[in-house]
N, C-alpha and C positions, 0 to 999 in steps of 0.2 A: 681815316679807320675803316677797315672792311664792313660793309654793313649786310645787312642779312634781313630777309623777306619770309616769316612763315606763311603757308597757304592753307589753307582747310577747304575741304569738300564739304559743302553741309544738306543733308537731304533728313528731315525731321530728326536734328539729335538733341538730345538732351541736357548733354554734358559742356556745352560749349562756353558757357560763361566761366565752369570750375577751368578748362582747360587756359583760358584765355586770362585767368587769374594767376595759375601759377608762372603762366610765360610772364607775367608783367614783374611777379615778386621774384622770378628767379633767374631772370635773363641778364646778361652783361650789356653794355652798352652798344653792342654791336646789332641788337635787334631794332631795325630803323621800320618796318611794316609788319602788321598782320593784314591778310587780305582772307575775307571768307566769301565763297561762293555756294550761294543757297541756290542748290537745284529743284526749286519750286518744292520747299516746303509746305506742307498744309497749312502752316503756321509761317508766315514770312519771320526770317531772321531779322531782329531788328537790335544791333548793337547799341544803339543809343540807351537803352534801357539797360544797359550791362554794368552792374557795380563792382563785379568780381573781389567783393568782401569789404569794398571800400564804401566812405559815406557819400558818394558822388558817380555818377555814370563815369566809365573811364575814358571816354571820348572827351571829359571837358577837363581832365587831369591834366595838367602843364608840367609837372616832372614827377621823377620819382627818383628814389634813393637805391643805390646798390650796397650790397651786402660790406662795402668797403667805406660807406659814407658818401659816396661821390653821388651829385646829383647830375641828371641829364632829362633831357624831352622825352616825353611820352612818345613809341613811336607812330606814326599815321596807320591808323585802322579803319577799313572801310569793308563794306559788303558788296558785291557785285551778285542780282540776283538774273537767273536765266530766266527768258522770257517761255522756256519750255524744259522739261526736264532731258538732259544729255547724258547723264550718268557720271559715275566718279570719274574716269580717266579722263573725259572732255573737258568734265568740270577743272580739272587740276590744270589740264593746259591752260585753259582760258584766266586762272590766277597767276600762272608762271608769265605767262606772256605780260602780265598786267602789272607783274612785279618791276620795280626797278634797281633792287639792289644786288649787289656783288653774288651773294651768295642766297639760295633759295633752299629752305626746308618745307618739303611735303610733310602734312601731318595731319593726322586723324583729329576729329575734335572729342575726342575722349581719350588725352592723356596728361598725364601728370609728368611735369621734367622736374628731374633733381635739381638740386641746388649746382650753380658752376658747370651746367651741361653744355653750356653754348661755345666757351672758348676754345674747349678743343677740336670741337668740328671747325670751326674757322681757321684754327691753327693748320690742320690738315688738307684742309683745300684751299688754302694759302698756297700750300708747296706743289698741288697738283690739280690744275683746274679741271681736268679731266677724272677725277677721283668722284667716286658715290660714297659718301660716309655715312654708316650705319651707328649708331648709339647703341649699346646694350640695351636689353629689354629686358622688364619684370612685368609682372599680370598686375591685372588694376582690379580692384573693387569698387565699382563707381560708385555704389550706392554709398558708400562707407568713405569713399576717395582716399582708400588706403592700399599702398601698393604691397606686393608680394617681396619675400626677401630674394628670390632665386632669380638667377638671370639668363638667359639665352642669347647667342649669338650670330652663331653662324645657320645660313640655310642655304637649301642646294634643291634641284628637283629631279623627279622619275621622269622616265619615256612618254607618260601620259602627260608631262608639264603639270603636274601638280606639285607645290614647293613645300617644304618639311623643315623643320630645324634640325640640323645636322651635329654632329659630333662635334662638338668643338676642341681643336686639338692647339688652341692656344696661339695662334698665330695670326694676322691682320687681315690677311685675305679671304674673302668669302667668295664660292662659287655664283651665289645670288642673294636678294636682299627681299625681308618681306616687306609689304606696300605700307604700313601705316606710319612710320616714320624715317626717312630718308633724307639726306642734304647733296645738292649738286649746285655746281657755279652757275649762274646765269649764261656765261659765255659758254659752257657745253652745251646748255638746254638748246641755246640758240643754233648751235653750231652743227648738233646730234638730230635735231629737227624735233625734239620735245617728246612726248607720248605717244604711243601710234594711235592719231586721230582716226584711224579705221577699225578699231577695235570699239566694242559695245559695252554699254553699264559698266562694269567691273570686273575685273578676275584676270591676270596673265600678263597686265601691264609692268608688274613688279620685275618678273622673269624676262620679259622683252627686253626693257629698259637698261637692267644689268648687264644682259648677254650681248645686247648692242654695244654697252660700253667696253666690255671687254674686248670684242671682236674687232672693235674699233680703235683700239689702244690705247684706252682707260683700265682703270680698277674699280673694284668695290670693295671698302675696306670697313672693318670692326674700328669702332673710334672707343676705345675700352676706359677711357676717362670720363665718357659721357653715358649717362644714363636715361631712360625715359620709364615709365609704367602706362602701359595701354590695356585696356577696356576690350579683351576679345569676345566679341560676342557670338552667340549660337545662331545656327541658319543665317538665312539670307533675310535680315532683321528689316532692312531698309528698302534695299532695289528688290524687286520679283525676279527671280533668275527660270527661266525656263529650260536650261541646258545648252540651248541651240547657240546663245551669245557667249557663253564659256567657252563652246566649241569652235566657235568661229572667230574666237580670239586666240586661242592655243594654234589653231592651223594655221594663220597669219604668220606665228612665229615660227611653225616648222615650215611654212613655204619659203620666206626670207632668209632665215638664219641658219636653219640644222644641215645644208646641204646633203648629201648622200644619205645623213641619218633620218631624213624625215621619212623616210619609208618604216624607220622602227617607231616611231611616234605613230604613224596611221597602224602599222600591225599591231601595237599596243591596245589602242582603243577598238582596234577589228572593225576598220574604216576602210575602204578603197581609195588610194590617192586619187584627188580632185572630185571626192563623195561630198566634199564639206566647203560650203560657201564661204568663200573667203573675202572677197570685195575686191576693189582695185587696190594693188601693191605697187603699183609704179612709183609711188613718194618712196616708199621702205626701199625697195628696189634701187633706187636712186640714190638714197642715202647709204648704201650697203655698195654700191660702187664707187663712191665716192670717198667713203671713210675708212671702211674694212682694211686691216692690217693683218690679220690674223685668219686663217680657215678655222671652221668648227669643229677640226680636230685637233687642233692647238688647245681649244678649251677642255676636251676631253681629256686629253693626255696630261694637261698641266694644273687644270683647277678640280675637275673631279672625276678620277680614274674610274669611280664607281658605276658611271653613265658608258663607260667603256666594258666594264663588266665583261660577260661573257660574249659581247657582240666584236670583240677583237679576236675572238677564235670562230666565228663564222667559215665555215665550209674550209676551214684550214688542212685539212685533211680529206680531199675529194677523193672519193673513190676507196675510201678507207675500210681497212679490216678492223672492226674496235670490239674489244671484250668489256662485258659490263660484270662485275662481280657482285651477286646481290649475295645475302645470308640464306642459306639453304643447305641440304643436304650433302649438294654435289660439292661443296668447299671443303667437305673433307677427303675430296678425291681430286683434289685441284693441286697442281703444281706449279711453282717459276718458271719451271721447263715449257709446260705447257702452255703460259702465256707469253713466249716469246716471239712466237708468230705471227702477233697482233702488230698493229701500227700504234695501236692505244688502248690503255687498259683503264677503265674508269671504276673507281672502289665505291661501295656505298655502305657508308659510316663506318662502322668499326672493323669492316673486311679490311678496310686499307693498313690495317694495321699488323696484317698476317700475310700481305703480299705488295710487291712494289707498285705504286700505281700511278698513274700520271695527273690523273684528277681524282677528285674525292666529292661525292654529293652528298647535300646533308637536308633535310629538312627541319633536325631538332637541333637545340643549342647543347645539350649533355654529349654527344657524340661529337660534335663539330670542335668542342673545346679540349674534349680528351686528345683527338687526333692532332691539334693545333698544338697543345702543350708536349705530345710526345717528342716534337721536335724533330719528326721523320720528314715534314712536307713542309714547304715555304708557302705562308698564307695565300697565295695568290694562286698556289694548286687546288684549293680548297674552295668549292663553288656552295654558297649559301644564299637563302631566297631573302627579298628584301626584308623580309619579317620573317625570325626563326621561332620554331614552337619553344616555350619557354619552359618546359617541362610540366606542363598541366594539359598540353594538347590545344592551348590556345597561340595563337602568333603575335608577338611584340618584336617593336622594335630594338632587338639584342644586338644585332651583329656587330654593330659600329661600337656599342660599348666594351668589346673584347678585341677586335683588331679594325683597323680603315684598310688590311690588304687583301680581304678576301675578294676572291672574284665573286661579283655578286649579279643575280638574276632574275626574275620575275615569276613567279610561280600562279599557274592557274589557279582557279577555284575548283575543291575538292569534289570528285565525284561528278563533275562536268567534262564533256570531252570538247568543248569548244576551243580548247587550246590545240587541239590536234589539226586545227585546220593547216598548218603550215609548220615547217620546221623551226620556224623562230619561236622566242618566247612570247609571251607567258608558256613555261613548260609543263607538260601533263601531269596531273595529280590526281589520280584516283582512288588509290587508298595505299600505297606503299612508296617509298623513296626510290624504289627500282623503277616504276615506272617512269619519273622525271629523270633517272639516271639513261635509260633506253631514249626518252625522246631526246636529252641533250648528246646523246649518239650520233643522232641521225644531222643535228645542227652542226656538227663537227665536219659534216660530210659523208659519213659512213653508207657504204651500198652493201655491208654485212655488217650485222649486231649478233655476236653470241652472249648469251646470257648464260653466265655459270650461276648456279643456284637458283633455288625457286621457293619461296615460301608457300606455296600451295600443297608442298607435299607433307603429308604427317609423318611423324616417326614417333618411334616407340618414347612415352615418358619416360624419363629420366636421362635419354641420351642427351648429350652436350654436343658441340663444336669442339673436337678434337685440336684442330689448329690454331683455334681462334684464340688471342690472348685473353686473359680476364678482364679487361674492358669491354670486353662484350657482354653486357649485361643481362641480355635477354637468357642466355644460359642453357636453355632448352628449344625445341621443336614446339609448334604450336601445339598444344593439348588437344584430345579430341573432346568437345564438348559444343553446345549449342551456340554460344557465341562465337566461338572460333571457327566453325562451318559458316556461319555468316559472313564472317571478316574475311574468309580464305575466298567464298564467293566472289563478293567485289574486286579483289584482288584477280580472279582470273577472268570477270567482266574486263577490269583493265587492259589486260593482256589481250583478251578476245579483240579490244579498241586498237590496241597498239597494233597488230599484228595486220589488222583491216586495213589500216591507214600507212603503215610501211609498206605494205603490198602495192598500194597505191602509187607511192612515192618510187617504187622498183629499189625497195630497201630488202634486203634478203635478213630475216630475224628467225634465229635457231636458240633452242632453249634447251637447257639439259640438267638433269636431275642427278641423275649418278653417271659416272661414265666407267 
């Protein structure tokens, strides 16, 4: 029979006993080991006192009864206490190396497993030793030891190497994994070198190990027949984190696995390549040399196209002559014939419904959905930020709920010109989507940007865009009042910042209000 070890790294954890109790009650005979690595908890972990709902400490029990009435021996349970605090990542390695079972499941010590959770994991990993198996995840109210009904599955990560719960397309392949519960074979752990021992404390190991597995010919798979509930803590409850350790861990991933895209990581964090201390990478680079069979570009193309996002468009039109169509008075005087001389035409929001554009840039969900529903454009022509405005002025993870085929970009902080340090994302966002579209034009390689239309021009009340279709909900130019004066002043400051930066980049920037 295939054997399974569950390993847990523990630091001042209060729900280990409940976690072990559900493991013993709900696991099949495959479970042969439970290994707790105590990372110098203030009160040492003492498993000899754990009763887990029974009358005797669990280490004294000689048999368990499965749901089918089968009797079998209790798993070997032991605790390894570190002599010094090593962090979650290195503690997990200690537990995995100590395990002798065929399959290892790394589990946080605040998890409640569902009945029959284990056999589907065993079956999947028996078929592919390079597979990382991930059960579905529910939230857990630890105090009441009650799970929520909702289940999460897939995860992915952004260019700052922060992980997030991705839209579930109901397929089993996942770009990444969360770190609270994942299964792998002992054979693959040993062959691939385990978790990166050069990382510190915790954070990023789930991205690194899953990415490494994909690039070295393995897979990361959702096991939908298996479910666990996890208590999601808020903040750094157990390990103190200063930001430096997490950045160190992320930079190690970028330097080893991201190939030419590592510059995107540094640009996203506004760090210079080489400015982050990463330690000795020789072991990880040797693993890459020995085992890698897929380039990182394969990962972008096949597993998470949203990572490619706008990056695949970088400098695609070098020295290009690019037009940006922003809402404003000149749109009533712009014709399709006039736009033929431009290499690329970028629309902003609903202006794309009045003209034929190559790309359309959005900040808000309403115009993005309207333009998509019009059927005039393919989803990949529509550029949306990682978080779209939800109609109330707030940004939310809405893009993936509408289409998985958007071209995704990273948006800079509003009213902050920090994103204008270079032509790369995050794109400029001072006060209007037009600012973002102009910045995007330079990213495409433009040496000349012509902006048709300008929100900074007042027009008489009641005058509407005569050439725009009804979906352009604004319907009027800005009325002349105190609030609009302030907002238009912000827009103008944004254009001034753009003009200054484009001049430094030797990009000609022209605006026209009326032609």
